[in-house]
N, C-alpha and C positions, 0 to 999 in steps of 0.2 A: 504493500500500500504506500509506504513512503516514496518508493520509486515512481509510482503512478502520479502522486501529488507533485513530485519534483518535475516530471515530464510536463504536466499540465501548466505549472508555473513557468517553466522554460519556454514552452511552445504557445501557450495561451489558447484562445478559442480556435485559432487556425489549426493547432495540433489536434484538437478534438475532431474537427472536420476531416483532417487528413487521415486520422485513425480509421475512419469508416472504410477506407480502401485496403486496410491491412489484413494480413492472414497470419496464422500461427507461425511463430519464428521471427516476425517483424517486431521492431522496437516498440511500435505504437499499438500493438495488438492488445496489450493489457488495458490501454486506455479505451479501446473499442468495447471490450467485453466487461471491464470493471467499472467504467465510468459512463460511457455513452449509453450502453444498453440498460444500465441500472437507472439512469435518468429517464429514459424513455418508458421504462417499466413503471416508474413512480408517476409518470404523467397519465398513465392509463388508469382511469378512475373506476369505470364500470366493469362489471364482470365480463361483458361482451368485449370491451376494449382490451382488457387483460388477456382474454383468450386469443384474440387476434394478434396481440403483440407476442405472446408466447409462441404462437405458430410461426410468426415472422422470424423470430430468433432462431428457431429450428431450421428454417429455410436458409438463413444467413450462414449457418454452419455448412450446409450442403454447397452453397455457392463458393465458400472457401475451399472445400474439397475439390470442386470442379476446377477452380482457377489453378490450384496447385497441381492437379493432375494434368491439366492442359500444358503446364509449364514443365512437367516432368520433375516436380520438386515435392511430391507428397511423401514426406519422411514418416518413419514409424512414430516419431514424437508428435508430429502434426496430426497424423491419423488418429492416434490415441486420444489426443485432446479433443478433436472434432467429434469422435464417436461418443466419448463420455458426455460432452455437453449436449450433443444432439439427442442422445437417449434421455437425458434429464429433461430436456425441453419437451420432447414428445410425451413423456409422462405427465408433465404439467399441463399440456394441451388437453390430454384426455381427461384429467381431473377437472379442468375448467369447463369443458364441454358438459360433463356429467352434472356438475353443480349448476351450470346455466340452464340445463334442461329442466330443472325444477321450477324455474321462474319464467323462462322465455324459450319456449319450444322451438319457435322458428329460428331464432338466432343460433341456438345450439345445433340445429340441423344444418344450417348454412355453414357454420364454421367447421363442423365435422366434414362436410362434403368438400369445402375449400381445401382443407388440409390434406385430405386423401388425394385429391387430384393434383395438388401442388407436388406432393411426394411422387406421384406417378410421373409427372413431367421431369422432375429432377432425377428420377431413376433412369429415364431414357437418356438424359444428357450424360450422366455419369457412366452409364453402360457403354455409350458410344465413345467417350473419352478413354475408358479403360481399354477398349480394343486397340487403340493406337499407342497406349502407354507401354513401357517396358520395365523390366527389373523390379526394383523395390516399389516404384510408383504404381505399377500395375497391381502388384500384390496388395498394397495398401488401399488402392482404389476399390479393388474387389471386396475387401473387408468392409469398407464403408458401404458399398453397394448392397452387401448382404444385410446389413442393419437397416438400410432404407427399405428394403423389400419386406422385412419383418414388420417394421413400423407401418408400412403402407397397408399391409393386410390387417393389422390391428385397427388402423384408422377406418378401413372399410367396414369393419364390424361395428365400430362406434357410429359411423354414418348410417348404416342400415338400421340400427336401433333408434337413432334420432329421427330418421325418416318415418318409421312406424309411429312414433309418438306424435309427429306433426300431422300425419294423415288421420290420426284419431281425434284431431281437434274438431271444434265445432264447425259447422258448415260455413258460417260467416268468416271465421278465422282462416279456414282453408281457402276460401275464395279470395280473401285479401292477400294471402301469401302467394297464391298462384298468379294473380294479376301483377303483383309487385315483381315477382321473379321473371315473368314474361317480358315486362318492361326493361328490366336490367339486362336480360339476355339480348333483346333487340339492340340496346346500346352497345353491348359488347361485340355483337356481330358487326355492327357498323365500324367499330374501331378496328377489328381484325381485318375487315375488308380494306380499310385504308392502309393498314400496315402491310398487307399483302401487295398492294399496288406500289409500295415504296421500296420493295426489296428486289434483289436480282432474281433471275429465272431459276437458278439452282435452289435457292432458299424457298422460293414460292412452290416449287414442285414437291418439296419435302412435306409441306404442311397443308397444301391445297385440299387434299382429300379429307383431312380432319375438319377443315373449314366447311366443306360441303356437307359433311355429316351434321355439323352444328347447325347450319342453315336449315337443313331438312327437319331437324328436331324442333327448331323454332316454329316452322310452319305447322308441325303437328300440335305444338303447344297452343298456338293461336287458334287452331281449329277446335281444340278441346275447350278453350276459353269460351268460344262462341256457343259451344254445346253445353256449357255448364258442367263439364267433367273436370272438376277442380284437381283431384288427385293426379290424374294423368297429365294435366297441363303443368302441374308443379314438377313432375318428374321429367317431362320432356324439356321444359324450360331450364331445368338444372343441367340436363345434357347439353343444351345449346350454350348456356353460360360457361359450362366447363370447357367445351370445345373451343369457344372463342378466346377465353382467357388462356387456355393452353397454347393456342396458336400464337398469341401475343408473347407469352413467356418464352416459347421456343424460338421464335424469330429473334427476340432480343438476345437469347443465349447463343444462337448460331452466329449472329453478327459479332457479339463481343468476343467469343471464343474461336471464331473462324471454324465453325463446326457444322457438319451435316448430320442430321438425326433422322433415322428411318422412323416414320410416324404412321402407324396403321390408321385407316379411315375411322375406326371406332373401337372402343374397348368397353366391355361390360365386366361385371363381376358376378360370381355365382355364390349365393348364400352368404353374402357379406365378405367373400374372399376375393381380392383383386386377382384377375386373370392376367398376370404380368406378361406383356409382350404378345398376347394372343390377338390375332386379327379376327374380327367377327362381323357379322351383319346385324345391324340393329333395326328391329321393326318397332311396332308400336309398343310392344311389351306390356307388362302388367304393372309397371311403375315400381317394382320392388328391387330391381337390380341394375338400374341404369347408371350411366356415368354421372359424375357429380361436379360441383363447382371447383375452381382452381385457386382463387385468391380470396381476399377479404370481401365479405358482403355486409353491408350495413344499411343506413337509411339515406345516405347522400352519395353523390358521385365525387370521387377524390382521387388524387395520386397517393400511392403508398410513399410515405416520407419517413426519414429518420427524425430523431428528436431535434436535429439542427436544421431542418428544412430542406435537406438535400434529397432529391428523388432517389429512392432505394428499391425500386420494383424490379431491378434487373436481376438476371441470373448470374451475372459475373460479380465476384466479390470486389472488383476494382472500383465499383460505384459508377462506372460509365454507362450512359444510356438509362432509359427508364421505360416502364410499362405502365400505362394508365389503365386502371381496371374499373369495372362498374360495380358499385356497391349501392345497396338500397336500404 
């Protein structure tokens, strides 16, 4: 702690901002995790805000693993630190979601779905990076990847349970939740469409099928809204929101890391277990096992930001780039 205080005094606020791009092994990393993240945690006052931030911290650890893997510098020390902190954060997210489910079923379901799909996107990114890695970096990346897959399956189970609670809500609450999510999905689709238009052909080809699946899901959700089938609209809108946000995250990651990621057109899970890497065809379904959201969902539209105002929605730990997400 004295070292952290000394660094803050020496570098001032600029050092705190600079620390946001640090990774395990960097001089400023302790400022990032010991100061910046603790300040941001203290700023999250509601249960929903706390759960969203805990999930974001878990994602930040995976971004660090991805950056180090891409650079061929994921050491055993960095890997161990990332795995320990990521595991602790994943447990906190689960506890927050369970507690939130007692008072705000919709928020709990949204956060659970967001976390599951975010982990799925990072699993694909890290898996692709691992293929090109060698030696110690590849071994360590595979270790982190195994943990991500375990936590992703756990998140799928939590999400499935949260979905069931939400679908058991009153008709009026279910209708409101479905309409809000369809609106959020429509905004996310528009943003993904814009991002696709701004990237080169190689990147577009990797994610275009996923975007088409999300667009089709939105059409199904809008049809269900017109017919008053709220539960189905809710699930299809979740699929659409998931796909659009995943496209945004992957585009940003591929740009930042100069990476190509093979992305199936759609992924579902069975009985709450994520079917990692399996390509499937998604029909209308029964609403119990569809894809879920990827990032934060709340009540307004916003950028994901750090405590110091810098956009931090990217998949690269360097802090460059941003992904604007839809939250309602």
